[in-house]
Steps between C-alpha positions, in 0.01 A plus 500: 500500500671315204882547480635620173685217318869554452638486144794284585644499153579862553695448822868438421624162606759500790724219621355288776624579853469262793251622767428407856262213567170629634486452876192272489674286241715322760191373681358354184464125456712526190730807538648656197867473416549845343319816391607713205369844377543692184316802359205285402492172700529328824618148476498257796708183456428171671768234439370147523613138433238328297465131443710342212560577222456877575726549792577858620251756383464870555137616542479867382191680637477815285276819541514855385544771773146621446372146523282542193479230229799520260605189318781570257676188359814686430525649843448155660776347278729790593432455871583130470811580312631761740419332826559133407710484177429492131547138444244369751149380393204638684126431486187692584226255606123525419385244762201301566231703669545285814867637522427858388691788674380838383497757784708811417558579131828316521671252269697196578786348312662166600862490388677169473857527612610135425244403230449571136134471370480215250207680328439839341740705280852357476663752269496881507274707257451862581307747293528881520238714329317346203589140435319254267169712507497520875543819719766504770576809698865601475747355751623721795858577560627255758173304467404173345614460138 
């Protein structure tokens, strides 16, 4: 029987709270550092030291509570901001097929703690509503603006 998909945009956003690590996580080859929950998401964080120049990174493994596909850029940006900080760069990787990880309708952000990306946008430009003939949904209170 197919589960009904949750309309996550209708669920009010709540602050993240620390949660207990799953019992089986401590036996994992790469145990997580922390788990956080809010009204929409579970985020598991793994801290790693990568090779230079990247240094310390936080790998955020993100999924909704119903484990259905839901990929909302503003939610991912807000998760990164709330759990790691607003001035850290993060990437979401679309890897070579030989390195593909796609098992559980979850999304992965890799947040650089000691490194600024030398590519991509370097200044802020945020639209809200209609802007230069494009459509943007209105920003949410407390959300990304």
